[in-house]
C-alpha positions in Angstrom: 0.0 0.0 0.0 1.3 3.5 -0.9 -0.1 6.7 0.4 0.1 10.0 -1.3 -0.8 13.4 0.1 -3.4 15.3 -2.1 -3.6 18.7 -0.4 -1.8 20.8 2.2 -3.9 19.3 5.0 -4.9 15.7 5.6 -6.4 14.4 2.4 -4.6 11.2 1.3 -5.0 8.5 -1.3 -4.0 4.9 -0.5 -3.3 2.7 -3.5 -2.6 -1.0 -3.7 -0.4 -3.0 -6.1 -3.4 -3.5 -8.5 -4.0 0.3 -8.7 -7.2 0.3 -6.6 -7.4 3.4 -4.4 -9.4 4.9 -1.5 -9.2 8.4 -0.2 -8.9 9.3 3.5 -9.2 12.6 5.4 -9.1 13.8 8.9 -12.0 15.1 11.0 -13.1 18.7 10.2 -12.5 19.4 14.0 -8.8 19.2 13.3 -8.7 20.7 9.8 -9.8 17.8 7.6 -11.9 18.7 4.6 -14.3 15.7 4.6 -12.9 14.4 1.3 -12.5 10.8 2.3 -13.2 8.3 5.0 -11.5 8.8 8.4 -9.1 6.0 9.4 -11.3 4.6 12.1 -14.2 4.6 9.7 -12.0 2.6 7.3 -11.3 0.1 10.1 -15.0 -0.5 10.5 -15.4 -0.7 6.7 -12.5 -3.3 6.6 -14.3 -5.3 9.3 -17.5 -5.2 7.4 -15.9 -6.1 4.0 -13.8 -8.9 5.5 -16.8 -10.5 7.2 -19.1 -9.9 4.1 -16.6 -11.7 1.8 -16.5 -14.6 4.3 -20.3 -14.8 4.6 -20.8 -14.7 0.8 -18.2 -17.4 0.3 -19.6 -19.7 3.1 -23.2 -19.3 1.8 -22.0 -20.1 -1.7 -20.4 -23.3 -0.4 -23.6 -24.2 1.5 -25.4 -23.7 -1.8 -27.6 -21.0 -0.4 -29.1 -18.6 -2.9 -27.8 -15.3 -1.4 -29.1 -12.5 -3.6 -27.6 -9.6 -1.7 -26.0 -8.5 1.5 -26.1 -5.2 3.4 -24.0 -4.8 6.5 -24.2 -1.9 9.0 -21.5 -1.3 11.6 -21.6 1.0 14.6 -18.6 1.5 16.9 -18.2 3.1 20.3 -14.8 4.5 21.1 -13.0 5.4 24.4 -13.9 8.9 25.5 -11.3 11.6 26.4 -8.3 9.3 25.6 -5.6 9.3 23.0 -5.4 7.0 21.2 -9.2 6.5 21.3 -9.7 2.8 20.6 -13.0 1.0 19.8 -14.5 -0.6 22.9 -17.7 -1.9 21.4 -18.7 -2.7 17.8 -22.1 -3.9 16.7 -22.6 -5.4 13.2 -26.0 -6.0 11.6 -26.0 -8.4 8.6 -29.1 -8.1 6.4 -29.1 -11.1 4.1 -31.4 -11.2 1.1 -32.7 -14.3 -0.6 -34.5 -17.6 0.0 -32.0 -18.7 2.6 -32.2 -21.3 5.3 -32.1 -19.0 8.4 -30.0 -21.4 10.5 -27.4 -21.7 7.7 -27.3 -17.9 7.2 -26.7 -17.3 10.9 -24.1 -20.1 11.0 -22.3 -18.4 8.1 -22.1 -15.1 10.0 -20.9 -16.9 13.2 -18.2 -18.8 11.2 -17.0 -15.6 9.7 -16.7 -13.7 13.0 -15.5 -16.6 15.1 -13.1 -18.4 12.7 -12.3 -16.7 9.4 -12.3 -12.9 9.4 -8.8 -11.7 10.1 -9.9 -8.2 10.7 -12.3 -9.4 13.4 -9.5 -11.3 15.1 -7.4 -8.2 15.3 -10.2 -5.8 16.4 -11.5 -8.2 19.1 -8.3 -7.7 21.0 -9.5 -4.3 22.1 -13.3 -4.2 21.3 -16.3 -6.4 22.1 -17.9 -7.3 18.8 -21.6 -8.2 18.8 -23.6 -9.2 15.8 -27.0 -10.0 14.4 -28.2 -11.6 11.2 -31.5 -10.8 9.5 -32.8 -12.9 6.6 -35.2 -11.2 4.2 -36.7 -13.7 1.8 -37.7 -12.9 -1.8 -36.3 -11.5 -4.9 -34.2 -8.4 -4.7 -33.4 -5.8 -7.2 -29.7 -5.5 -6.4 -29.4 -2.4 -8.6 -31.9 -0.5 -6.5 -30.1 0.6 -3.4 -32.7 3.2 -2.3 -35.7 0.9 -2.8 -33.9 -2.0 -1.4 -36.0 -5.1 -2.4 -39.1 -3.2 -1.4 -38.7 -4.5 2.2 -38.3 -2.7 5.4 -35.9 -4.8 7.5 
């Protein structure tokens, strides 16, 4: 990973060997311009992405017809400390498709307990809780705002 500074403040671009990139920035409270994700947001995103990849792979191996996945993460950090580490993280997995509920929940458990490397790092300082919701039916994956016409 290589980082390059994009302005005279905190706006950075991280690029991997394949040329994929993501932009980061600092909080406006310290002079950031809001032009990228903050590093701790990226950590939550990495946890969500890592576990999502696992869940998709596990459900595929279980021959479960996953049509889509939406993951929401919320983290609580230490107050008035530097560094301010995550102490609690809650992850909600919304799994769309005609899935066996027990298999779907098992896939989430397997990811978080066995496979997700990011979870294994983060759990050293934070309590990670999770829930899995299964929404049956056909989804229109292209329609993010009218997500499957369901209200999870």
